[in-house]
Structures are given as structure tokens and as C-alpha cells.
KOLMIBA-500138 format. One record per residue: residue number from 1; residue in one letter; chain; x, y, z of N, C-alpha, C, O in turn. Coordinates in steps of 0.2 Angstrom, whole numbers. Example, Ala and Ser with C-alpha at 12.3 -4.5 7.8 and 13.67 -1.06 7.14 Angstrom:
BEGIN
<r i="1" aa="A" ch="A" n_u="66" n_v="-28" n_w="39" ca_u="62" ca_v="-22" ca_w="39" c_u="66" c_v="-16" c_w="39" o_u="71" o_v="-17" o_w="42"/>
<r i="2" aa="S" ch="A" n_u="64" n_v="-11" n_w="35" ca_u="68" ca_v="-5" ca_w="36" c_u="64" c_v="0" c_w="39" o_u="67" o_v="6" o_w="40"/>
END
This chain:
BEGIN
<r i="1" aa="M" ch="A" n_u="4" n_v="-6" n_w="0" ca_u="0" ca_v="0" ca_w="0" c_u="4" c_v="6" c_w="0" o_u="9" o_v="7" o_w="4"/>
<r i="2" aa="V" ch="A" n_u="3" n_v="11" n_w="-4" ca_u="7" ca_v="17" ca_w="-5" c_u="3" c_v="22" c_w="-1" o_u="-3" o_v="23" o_w="-1"/>
<r i="3" aa="V" ch="A" n_u="7" n_v="26" n_w="4" ca_u="5" ca_v="31" ca_w="8" c_u="7" c_v="38" c_w="5" o_u="13" o_v="39" o_w="4"/>
<r i="4" aa="S" ch="A" n_u="2" n_v="42" n_w="5" ca_u="4" ca_v="49" ca_w="2" c_u="8" c_v="53" c_w="8" o_u="7" o_v="51" o_w="14"/>
<r i="5" aa="K" ch="A" n_u="12" n_v="57" n_w="6" ca_u="15" ca_v="61" ca_w="11" c_u="10" c_v="65" c_w="16" o_u="12" o_v="66" o_w="22"/>
<r i="6" aa="T" ch="A" n_u="5" n_v="67" n_w="13" ca_u="0" ca_v="70" ca_w="17" c_u="-3" c_v="66" c_w="23" o_u="-4" o_v="68" o_w="28"/>
<r i="7" aa="E" ch="A" n_u="-3" n_v="60" n_w="21" ca_u="-6" ca_v="55" ca_w="26" c_u="-1" c_v="54" c_w="32" o_u="-3" o_v="51" o_w="37"/>
<r i="8" aa="L" ch="A" n_u="5" n_v="56" n_w="32" ca_u="10" ca_v="56" ca_w="37" c_u="8" c_v="61" c_w="43" o_u="11" o_v="60" o_w="48"/>
<r i="9" aa="F" ch="A" n_u="4" n_v="66" n_w="41" ca_u="3" ca_v="71" ca_w="46" c_u="-4" c_v="69" c_w="50" o_u="-8" o_v="66" o_w="48"/>
<r i="10" aa="D" ch="A" n_u="-4" n_v="72" n_w="56" ca_u="-10" ca_v="71" ca_w="60" c_u="-16" c_v="74" c_w="56" o_u="-16" o_v="78" o_w="52"/>
<r i="11" aa="E" ch="A" n_u="-22" n_v="70" n_w="58" ca_u="-28" ca_v="72" ca_w="54" c_u="-30" c_v="79" c_w="55" o_u="-33" o_v="82" o_w="51"/>
<r i="12" aa="V" ch="A" n_u="-29" n_v="82" n_w="61" ca_u="-31" ca_v="89" ca_w="62" c_u="-27" c_v="93" c_w="57" o_u="-31" o_v="98" o_w="54"/>
<r i="13" aa="F" ch="A" n_u="-21" n_v="92" n_w="56" ca_u="-17" ca_v="96" ca_w="51" c_u="-20" c_v="95" c_w="44" o_u="-20" o_v="99" o_w="39"/>
<r i="14" aa="Q" ch="A" n_u="-22" n_v="88" n_w="42" ca_u="-24" ca_v="87" ca_w="36" c_u="-31" c_v="90" c_w="34" o_u="-32" o_v="93" o_w="29"/>
<r i="15" aa="V" ch="A" n_u="-35" n_v="91" n_w="39" ca_u="-42" ca_v="94" ca_w="39" c_u="-41" c_v="101" c_w="38" o_u="-44" o_v="105" o_w="33"/>
<r i="16" aa="R" ch="A" n_u="-36" n_v="104" n_w="42" ca_u="-35" ca_v="111" ca_w="41" c_u="-32" c_v="113" c_w="34" o_u="-34" o_v="118" o_w="31"/>
<r i="17" aa="A" ch="A" n_u="-27" n_v="109" n_w="32" ca_u="-24" ca_v="110" ca_w="25" c_u="-29" c_v="110" c_w="19" o_u="-29" o_v="114" o_w="15"/>
<r i="18" aa="N" ch="A" n_u="-34" n_v="105" n_w="20" ca_u="-39" ca_v="104" ca_w="15" c_u="-43" c_v="110" c_w="15" o_u="-45" o_v="113" o_w="9"/>
<r i="19" aa="L" ch="A" n_u="-45" n_v="113" n_w="20" ca_u="-49" ca_v="119" ca_w="21" c_u="-46" c_v="125" c_w="18" o_u="-48" o_v="129" o_w="14"/>
<r i="20" aa="F" ch="A" n_u="-39" n_v="126" n_w="21" ca_u="-36" ca_v="132" ca_w="19" c_u="-34" c_v="131" c_w="11" o_u="-34" o_v="137" o_w="8"/>
<r i="21" aa="K" ch="A" n_u="-33" n_v="125" n_w="8" ca_u="-32" ca_v="125" ca_w="1" c_u="-38" c_v="127" c_w="-3" o_u="-38" o_v="131" o_w="-8"/>
<r i="22" aa="A" ch="A" n_u="-44" n_v="126" n_w="0" ca_u="-50" ca_v="128" ca_w="-3" c_u="-51" c_v="136" c_w="-3" o_u="-54" o_v="139" o_w="-7"/>
<r i="23" aa="L" ch="A" n_u="-48" n_v="139" n_w="2" ca_u="-48" ca_v="146" ca_w="2" c_u="-42" c_v="150" c_w="-1" o_u="-42" o_v="156" o_w="-1"/>
<r i="24" aa="A" ch="A" n_u="-38" n_v="146" n_w="-4" ca_u="-31" ca_v="148" ca_w="-7" c_u="-31" c_v="151" c_w="-14" o_u="-26" o_v="151" o_w="-17"/>
<r i="25" aa="H" ch="A" n_u="-37" n_v="154" n_w="-16" ca_u="-37" ca_v="157" ca_w="-22" c_u="-42" c_v="163" c_w="-22" o_u="-48" o_v="162" o_w="-19"/>
<r i="26" aa="P" ch="A" n_u="-40" n_v="168" n_w="-25" ca_u="-45" ca_v="174" ca_w="-24" c_u="-52" c_v="173" c_w="-27" o_u="-57" o_v="176" o_w="-25"/>
<r i="27" aa="A" ch="A" n_u="-52" n_v="169" n_w="-32" ca_u="-59" ca_v="168" ca_w="-35" c_u="-63" c_v="164" c_w="-30" o_u="-69" o_v="166" o_w="-30"/>
<r i="28" aa="R" ch="A" n_u="-61" n_v="159" n_w="-27" ca_u="-65" ca_v="156" ca_w="-22" c_u="-67" c_v="160" c_w="-16" o_u="-72" o_v="160" o_w="-14"/>
<r i="29" aa="L" ch="A" n_u="-62" n_v="165" n_w="-14" ca_u="-64" ca_v="169" ca_w="-9" c_u="-69" c_v="174" c_w="-11" o_u="-74" o_v="176" o_w="-7"/>
<r i="30" aa="Q" ch="A" n_u="-69" n_v="176" n_w="-17" ca_u="-74" ca_v="181" ca_w="-20" c_u="-81" c_v="177" c_w="-21" o_u="-86" o_v="181" o_w="-19"/>
<r i="31" aa="I" ch="A" n_u="-81" n_v="171" n_w="-23" ca_u="-87" ca_v="167" ca_w="-23" c_u="-90" c_v="167" c_w="-16" o_u="-96" o_v="168" o_w="-15"/>
<r i="32" aa="L" ch="A" n_u="-86" n_v="165" n_w="-11" ca_u="-89" ca_v="165" ca_w="-4" c_u="-91" c_v="172" c_w="-2" o_u="-97" o_v="172" o_w="1"/>
<r i="33" aa="D" ch="A" n_u="-88" n_v="177" n_w="-3" ca_u="-90" ca_v="184" ca_w="-1" c_u="-96" c_v="186" c_w="-5" o_u="-101" o_v="188" o_w="-2"/>
<r i="34" aa="F" ch="A" n_u="-97" n_v="184" n_w="-11" ca_u="-103" ca_v="186" ca_w="-15" c_u="-109" c_v="182" c_w="-12" o_u="-114" o_v="185" o_w="-11"/>
<r i="35" aa="L" ch="A" n_u="-108" n_v="176" n_w="-11" ca_u="-114" ca_v="172" ca_w="-8" c_u="-116" c_v="174" c_w="-1" o_u="-121" o_v="175" o_w="1"/>
<r i="36" aa="A" ch="A" n_u="-111" n_v="176" n_w="3" ca_u="-112" ca_v="179" ca_w="10" c_u="-115" c_v="186" c_w="9" o_u="-120" o_v="187" o_w="13"/>
<r i="37" aa="K" ch="A" n_u="-113" n_v="190" n_w="5" ca_u="-116" ca_v="197" ca_w="4" c_u="-123" c_v="197" c_w="1" o_u="-127" o_v="201" o_w="3"/>
<r i="38" aa="T" ch="A" n_u="-125" n_v="192" n_w="-3" ca_u="-132" ca_v="191" ca_w="-6" c_u="-137" c_v="189" c_w="-1" o_u="-143" o_v="189" o_w="-1"/>
<r i="39" aa="K" ch="A" n_u="-134" n_v="185" n_w="4" ca_u="-138" ca_v="182" ca_w="10" c_u="-144" c_v="178" c_w="7" o_u="-149" o_v="177" o_w="10"/>
<r i="40" aa="T" ch="A" n_u="-142" n_v="175" n_w="2" ca_u="-147" ca_v="170" ca_w="-1" c_u="-144" c_v="165" c_w="-6" o_u="-138" o_v="166" o_w="-7"/>
<r i="41" aa="C" ch="A" n_u="-147" n_v="160" n_w="-8" ca_u="-144" ca_v="155" ca_w="-13" c_u="-145" c_v="159" c_w="-20" o_u="-149" o_v="163" o_w="-21"/>
<r i="42" aa="I" ch="A" n_u="-140" n_v="158" n_w="-24" ca_u="-140" ca_v="161" ca_w="-30" c_u="-141" c_v="156" c_w="-36" o_u="-139" o_v="150" o_w="-36"/>
<r i="43" aa="S" ch="A" n_u="-146" n_v="158" n_w="-40" ca_u="-148" ca_v="154" ca_w="-46" c_u="-144" c_v="157" c_w="-52" o_u="-144" o_v="163" o_w="-52"/>
<r i="44" aa="G" ch="A" n_u="-142" n_v="152" n_w="-56" ca_u="-139" ca_v="154" ca_w="-62" c_u="-132" c_v="155" c_w="-62" o_u="-128" o_v="151" o_w="-59"/>
<r i="45" aa="D" ch="A" n_u="-129" n_v="160" n_w="-66" ca_u="-122" ca_v="160" ca_w="-67" c_u="-118" c_v="165" c_w="-63" o_u="-119" o_v="171" o_w="-64"/>
<r i="46" aa="I" ch="A" n_u="-114" n_v="162" n_w="-58" ca_u="-110" ca_v="166" ca_w="-54" c_u="-104" c_v="169" c_w="-58" o_u="-101" o_v="174" o_w="-56"/>
<r i="47" aa="S" ch="A" n_u="-103" n_v="166" n_w="-64" ca_u="-97" ca_v="168" ca_w="-68" c_u="-98" c_v="176" c_w="-70" o_u="-93" o_v="179" o_w="-72"/>
<r i="48" aa="E" ch="A" n_u="-104" n_v="178" n_w="-70" ca_u="-105" ca_v="185" ca_w="-72" c_u="-102" c_v="190" c_w="-66" o_u="-101" o_v="196" o_w="-68"/>
<r i="49" aa="E" ch="A" n_u="-101" n_v="187" n_w="-60" ca_u="-98" ca_v="191" ca_w="-55" c_u="-91" c_v="191" c_w="-55" o_u="-88" o_v="195" o_w="-51"/>
<r i="50" aa="L" ch="A" n_u="-88" n_v="187" n_w="-59" ca_u="-80" ca_v="186" ca_w="-58" c_u="-77" c_v="187" c_w="-65" o_u="-81" o_v="186" o_w="-70"/>
<r i="51" aa="P" ch="A" n_u="-71" n_v="189" n_w="-65" ca_u="-68" ca_v="191" ca_w="-72" c_u="-65" c_v="184" c_w="-75" o_u="-59" o_v="184" o_w="-77"/>
<r i="52" aa="L" ch="A" n_u="-68" n_v="179" n_w="-74" ca_u="-66" ca_v="172" ca_w="-77" c_u="-71" c_v="169" c_w="-81" o_u="-77" o_v="171" o_w="-81"/>
<r i="53" aa="S" ch="A" n_u="-69" n_v="164" n_w="-85" ca_u="-74" ca_v="161" ca_w="-89" c_u="-78" c_v="156" c_w="-85" o_u="-77" o_v="154" o_w="-79"/>
<r i="54" aa="R" ch="A" n_u="-84" n_v="154" n_w="-88" ca_u="-89" ca_v="150" ca_w="-84" c_u="-85" c_v="143" c_w="-82" o_u="-87" o_v="141" o_w="-77"/>
<r i="55" aa="T" ch="A" n_u="-81" n_v="141" n_w="-87" ca_u="-78" ca_v="134" ca_w="-85" c_u="-73" c_v="135" c_w="-79" o_u="-73" o_v="131" o_w="-75"/>
<r i="56" aa="T" ch="A" n_u="-70" n_v="140" n_w="-79" ca_u="-65" ca_v="141" ca_w="-73" c_u="-69" c_v="142" c_w="-67" o_u="-67" o_v="140" o_w="-62"/>
<r i="57" aa="V" ch="A" n_u="-74" n_v="146" n_w="-67" ca_u="-78" ca_v="147" ca_w="-61" c_u="-81" c_v="141" c_w="-59" o_u="-81" o_v="139" o_w="-53"/>
<r i="58" aa="N" ch="A" n_u="-83" n_v="137" n_w="-64" ca_u="-86" ca_v="130" ca_w="-62" c_u="-81" c_v="126" c_w="-58" o_u="-83" o_v="122" o_w="-53"/>
<r i="59" aa="Q" ch="A" n_u="-75" n_v="126" n_w="-60" ca_u="-69" ca_v="123" ca_w="-57" c_u="-68" c_v="125" c_w="-50" o_u="-67" o_v="121" o_w="-45"/>
<r i="60" aa="H" ch="A" n_u="-69" n_v="132" n_w="-49" ca_u="-68" ca_v="134" ca_w="-42" c_u="-74" c_v="133" c_w="-38" o_u="-74" o_v="131" o_w="-32"/>
<r i="61" aa="L" ch="A" n_u="-80" n_v="133" n_w="-41" ca_u="-86" ca_v="130" ca_w="-37" c_u="-86" c_v="123" c_w="-35" o_u="-88" o_v="121" o_w="-29"/>
<r i="62" aa="K" ch="A" n_u="-83" n_v="119" n_w="-39" ca_u="-82" ca_v="112" ca_w="-37" c_u="-77" c_v="111" c_w="-31" o_u="-78" o_v="107" o_w="-27"/>
<r i="63" aa="E" ch="A" n_u="-72" n_v="115" n_w="-31" ca_u="-67" ca_v="115" ca_w="-26" c_u="-70" c_v="117" c_w="-19" o_u="-69" o_v="114" o_w="-14"/>
<r i="64" aa="L" ch="A" n_u="-75" n_v="122" n_w="-19" ca_u="-78" ca_v="124" ca_w="-13" c_u="-83" c_v="119" c_w="-11" o_u="-84" o_v="118" o_w="-5"/>
<r i="65" aa="K" ch="A" n_u="-87" n_v="116" n_w="-16" ca_u="-91" ca_v="111" ca_w="-14" c_u="-88" c_v="105" c_w="-11" o_u="-90" o_v="102" o_w="-6"/>
<r i="66" aa="D" ch="A" n_u="-82" n_v="103" n_w="-14" ca_u="-78" ca_v="97" ca_w="-12" c_u="-76" c_v="99" c_w="-4" o_u="-75" o_v="94" o_w="0"/>
<r i="67" aa="A" ch="A" n_u="-74" n_v="105" n_w="-3" ca_u="-72" ca_v="107" ca_w="4" c_u="-78" c_v="107" c_w="9" o_u="-78" o_v="108" o_w="15"/>
<r i="68" aa="G" ch="A" n_u="-84" n_v="107" n_w="6" ca_u="-91" ca_v="107" ca_w="10" c_u="-93" c_v="114" c_w="12" o_u="-97" o_v="115" o_w="15"/>
<r i="69" aa="L" ch="A" n_u="-89" n_v="119" n_w="9" ca_u="-91" ca_v="126" ca_w="10" c_u="-97" c_v="129" c_w="7" o_u="-101" o_v="133" o_w="9"/>
<r i="70" aa="I" ch="A" n_u="-99" n_v="126" n_w="1" ca_u="-105" ca_v="128" ca_w="-2" c_u="-109" c_v="121" c_w="-4" o_u="-106" o_v="116" o_w="-4"/>
<r i="71" aa="H" ch="A" n_u="-115" n_v="122" n_w="-6" ca_u="-118" ca_v="116" ca_w="-9" c_u="-122" c_v="119" c_w="-15" o_u="-124" o_v="125" o_w="-16"/>
<r i="72" aa="G" ch="A" n_u="-123" n_v="115" n_w="-20" ca_u="-126" ca_v="116" ca_w="-26" c_u="-132" c_v="112" c_w="-27" o_u="-132" o_v="106" o_w="-26"/>
<r i="73" aa="H" ch="A" n_u="-138" n_v="115" n_w="-29" ca_u="-144" ca_v="111" ca_w="-30" c_u="-147" c_v="112" c_w="-36" o_u="-148" o_v="118" o_w="-38"/>
<r i="74" aa="V" ch="A" n_u="-149" n_v="107" n_w="-40" ca_u="-152" ca_v="108" ca_w="-47" c_u="-159" c_v="111" c_w="-46" o_u="-163" o_v="108" o_w="-42"/>
<r i="75" aa="S" ch="A" n_u="-161" n_v="116" n_w="-49" ca_u="-167" ca_v="119" ca_w="-49" c_u="-169" c_v="120" c_w="-56" o_u="-168" o_v="125" o_w="-59"/>
<r i="76" aa="G" ch="A" n_u="-173" n_v="116" n_w="-59" ca_u="-175" ca_v="116" ca_w="-66" c_u="-168" c_v="115" c_w="-71" o_u="-165" o_v="110" o_w="-70"/>
<r i="77" aa="V" ch="A" n_u="-167" n_v="120" n_w="-75" ca_u="-161" ca_v="120" ca_w="-79" c_u="-155" c_v="124" c_w="-76" o_u="-150" o_v="124" o_w="-79"/>
<r i="78" aa="K" ch="A" n_u="-156" n_v="127" n_w="-70" ca_u="-151" ca_v="131" ca_w="-66" c_u="-149" c_v="127" c_w="-60" o_u="-152" o_v="123" o_w="-58"/>
<r i="79" aa="M" ch="A" n_u="-143" n_v="130" n_w="-58" ca_u="-140" ca_v="127" ca_w="-52" c_u="-141" c_v="133" c_w="-46" o_u="-139" o_v="139" o_w="-48"/>
<r i="80" aa="N" ch="A" n_u="-143" n_v="131" n_w="-40" ca_u="-143" ca_v="136" ca_w="-35" c_u="-137" c_v="134" c_w="-30" o_u="-136" o_v="128" o_w="-28"/>
<r i="81" aa="Y" ch="A" n_u="-133" n_v="139" n_w="-29" ca_u="-127" ca_v="139" ca_w="-25" c_u="-129" c_v="142" c_w="-18" o_u="-131" o_v="148" o_w="-18"/>
<r i="82" aa="C" ch="A" n_u="-127" n_v="139" n_w="-13" ca_u="-128" ca_v="142" ca_w="-6" c_u="-122" c_v="140" c_w="-2" o_u="-119" o_v="135" o_w="-2"/>
<r i="83" aa="L" ch="A" n_u="-121" n_v="145" n_w="3" ca_u="-116" ca_v="143" ca_w="8" c_u="-118" c_v="138" c_w="13" o_u="-124" o_v="137" o_w="14"/>
<r i="84" aa="D" ch="A" n_u="-114" n_v="134" n_w="15" ca_u="-116" ca_v="129" ca_w="20" c_u="-114" c_v="132" c_w="27" o_u="-108" o_v="132" o_w="29"/>
<r i="85" aa="L" ch="A" n_u="-119" n_v="135" n_w="30" ca_u="-118" ca_v="139" ca_w="36" c_u="-114" c_v="135" c_w="42" o_u="-110" o_v="138" o_w="45"/>
<r i="86" aa="N" ch="A" n_u="-116" n_v="129" n_w="42" ca_u="-113" ca_v="124" ca_w="47" c_u="-105" c_v="124" c_w="46" o_u="-101" o_v="124" o_w="51"/>
<r i="87" aa="K" ch="A" n_u="-104" n_v="122" n_w="40" ca_u="-97" ca_v="122" ca_w="38" c_u="-93" c_v="128" c_w="39" o_u="-87" o_v="128" o_w="40"/>
<r i="88" aa="I" ch="A" n_u="-96" n_v="134" n_w="37" ca_u="-93" ca_v="140" ca_w="38" c_u="-92" c_v="142" c_w="45" o_u="-86" o_v="144" o_w="47"/>
<r i="89" aa="E" ch="A" n_u="-96" n_v="140" n_w="50" ca_u="-95" ca_v="141" ca_w="57" c_u="-89" c_v="136" c_w="59" o_u="-85" o_v="138" o_w="63"/>
<r i="90" aa="E" ch="A" n_u="-89" n_v="130" n_w="56" ca_u="-84" ca_v="125" ca_w="58" c_u="-77" c_v="128" c_w="55" o_u="-72" o_v="128" o_w="59"/>
<r i="91" aa="M" ch="A" n_u="-77" n_v="131" n_w="50" ca_u="-71" ca_v="134" ca_w="47" c_u="-69" c_v="140" c_w="51" o_u="-63" o_v="141" o_w="53"/>
<r i="92" aa="K" ch="A" n_u="-73" n_v="144" n_w="54" ca_u="-71" ca_v="150" ca_w="58" c_u="-68" c_v="147" c_w="64" o_u="-63" o_v="150" o_w="67"/>
<r i="93" aa="K" ch="A" n_u="-71" n_v="141" n_w="67" ca_u="-68" ca_v="138" ca_w="73" c_u="-61" c_v="136" c_w="72" o_u="-56" o_v="137" o_w="75"/>
<r i="94" aa="I" ch="A" n_u="-60" n_v="132" n_w="66" ca_u="-54" ca_v="129" ca_w="64" c_u="-48" c_v="135" c_w="63" o_u="-43" o_v="134" o_w="66"/>
<r i="95" aa="L" ch="A" n_u="-50" n_v="140" n_w="60" ca_u="-46" ca_v="145" ca_w="58" c_u="-44" c_v="149" c_w="65" o_u="-38" o_v="151" o_w="66"/>
<r i="96" aa="G" ch="A" n_u="-49" n_v="150" n_w="69" ca_u="-48" ca_v="153" ca_w="75" c_u="-43" c_v="149" c_w="80" o_u="-39" o_v="152" o_w="83"/>
<r i="97" aa="D" ch="A" n_u="-44" n_v="143" n_w="80" ca_u="-40" ca_v="139" ca_w="84" c_u="-33" c_v="139" c_w="82" o_u="-28" o_v="139" o_w="86"/>
<r i="98" aa="F" ch="A" n_u="-32" n_v="138" n_w="75" ca_u="-25" ca_v="139" ca_w="72" c_u="-22" c_v="145" c_w="74" o_u="-16" o_v="145" o_w="76"/>
<r i="99" aa="L" ch="A" n_u="-25" n_v="151" n_w="73" ca_u="-22" ca_v="157" ca_w="74" c_u="-21" c_v="158" c_w="82" o_u="-16" o_v="161" o_w="84"/>
<r i="100" aa="D" ch="A" n_u="-25" n_v="155" n_w="86" ca_u="-24" ca_v="155" ca_w="93" c_u="-17" c_v="151" c_w="95" o_u="-13" o_v="154" o_w="99"/>
<r i="101" aa="E" ch="A" n_u="-16" n_v="146" n_w="92" ca_u="-10" ca_v="142" ca_w="93" c_u="-4" c_v="146" c_w="90" o_u="1" o_v="145" o_w="93"/>
<r i="102" aa="M" ch="A" n_u="-5" n_v="149" n_w="85" ca_u="1" ca_v="153" ca_w="82" c_u="3" c_v="159" c_w="87" o_u="8" o_v="161" o_w="87"/>
<r i="103" aa="Q" ch="A" n_u="-2" n_v="162" n_w="91" ca_u="-1" ca_v="167" ca_w="95" c_u="4" c_v="165" c_w="101" o_u="8" o_v="169" o_w="103"/>
<r i="104" aa="L" ch="A" n_u="4" n_v="159" n_w="102" ca_u="9" ca_v="156" ca_w="107" c_u="16" c_v="157" c_w="105" o_u="20" o_v="158" o_w="109"/>
<r i="105" aa="L" ch="A" n_u="17" n_v="158" n_w="99" ca_u="24" ca_v="159" ca_w="96" c_u="26" c_v="166" c_w="97" o_u="32" o_v="167" o_w="96"/>
<r i="106" aa="E" ch="A" n_u="22" n_v="171" n_w="99" ca_u="24" ca_v="177" ca_w="100" c_u="29" c_v="178" c_w="105" o_u="33" o_v="183" o_w="105"/>
<r i="107" aa="N" ch="A" n_u="29" n_v="174" n_w="110" ca_u="33" ca_v="174" ca_w="116" c_u="40" c_v="171" c_w="114" o_u="45" o_v="172" o_w="118"/>
<r i="108" aa="I" ch="A" n_u="41" n_v="168" n_w="109" ca_u="47" ca_v="164" ca_w="107" c_u="52" c_v="169" c_w="103" o_u="50" o_v="173" o_w="98"/>
<r i="109" aa="Q" ch="A" n_u="58" n_v="170" n_w="106" ca_u="62" ca_v="175" ca_w="102" c_u="67" c_v="171" c_w="98" o_u="70" o_v="166" o_w="100"/>
<r i="110" aa="C" ch="A" n_u="68" n_v="173" n_w="92" ca_u="73" ca_v="170" ca_w="87" c_u="80" c_v="173" c_w="89" o_u="80" o_v="179" o_w="90"/>
<r i="111" aa="K" ch="A" n_u="85" n_v="168" n_w="88" ca_u="91" ca_v="171" ca_w="90" c_u="96" c_v="170" c_w="84" o_u="102" o_v="172" o_w="84"/>
END
């Protein structure tokens, strides 16, 4: 059995890395921001909101769906995209915990 290098790390770090990877592109951040600001599910073409092709936007939507940050539901011939509010709250906790752990390093002096 082949083990990926990612699997050598603690599960907590793997979860964080997968989530942070989903956030690691400005298009995905803009999609999340757009959905949050509209405060509703969006029907239709989100690519009208971004300076990218529809195909590229769809790839970013897939990354966000795979991370669980949004869901897409078919409605007739259109897709409705919504934030997964539970996952967004989980993300806030994961990021907050990570940043709190990093604050511990403030007291360490490099020599």
C-alpha cells in the first residue's frame, strides 16, 4: 500500500490543510464573499460576478463544494449555490483555533 506524504501528518493538520487549500485562491474567496453578501442562494451563473470564464468558475465552485463550504442544488435548468452555514462556522472555529495556537509563538524569540 502506497501512503501519500499528506497521510503522514496528524488528521487535524490534514483537515486544516484541505480547508485552507479551498480558500487559497482569490476567485474562491470572491465566490464565498458574494454568496455571503447576497444572503441567499444564487440561481444561475455566478461567472457574471467574476472576471473568469464560466468553465473556470465552475472549477472553483467544485473546489468549494468538495471542501463542503457551499452546496449546489439543481433547480430546473439552473443550479442554486448556497453557503453551508454549518461548515462556515466550523471553518471559523478551525481558523480561530489555528491562529490562537500561532499566538503562542509570539513569546518565542529567534536568535
